[in-house]
Residue, then its C-alpha position, 0 to 999 in steps of 0.5 A: t301185920y304183913y302178907l304176901y301173896d301166893p298167885p297160884q295156891n292164891t294164897l295169902t300168908a298173914v307174918q308176925r311182926e318184926g319189932p315195931r315195925c312190919l316187916d318190908c316188902k323184899p326185892g323182887s317183889y312189889a307193895n299195894g299200896f292199896e291199903p295202908a295197915i296192912n302190907l300187902c306183897f306181890p311177887c314180880l311177874k316174868g319179865s320184869f324185876s325189882a331191886d328194892y326192898n318197898s318197890k311200889h311196881c316191878k320195872p321192865c328188863p330192859s333190852g339185852s336182857y331177860q327174865s323168865y321165873e317170877g319174884q326175880s330182883s335182876c334181870d340175866s343178859c342174854p346170850a349169845n346170837h339170841y335178842c331179847k326185847e324190853g321186858s323180854e321172859r326168854p331170849t329169842r334165838c337169831p332166826l337163820t335167813p339164807t344171809a345169816t343173822f347172828a348176834y353179842a349177847n346182851a343185845s335187842q337185835c340181831i344183825s344181817c351177815 
């Protein structure tokens, strides 16, 4: 049996088998790996992703990208004039300073003018 955990609802949903094997944990989620007879799949948190089936953990979004939603299989590129550090949940606007700053798309830091 395959179970999908829904944190906001705090529920487990049982899913029927597909033929002789259990369903896989889909991209955007990870398997807990604790109990071989039961697969628990958890969605990746904001700021992280998993691109593969049956991931054992989610990876943080790399510098220059972000993810605002749970359960995602990829991260979004950081827009221009923003920066995104590793594991960012949302882009951060470059600060307004007397010398001014800017950033190209996919930036992990702002640059002074």
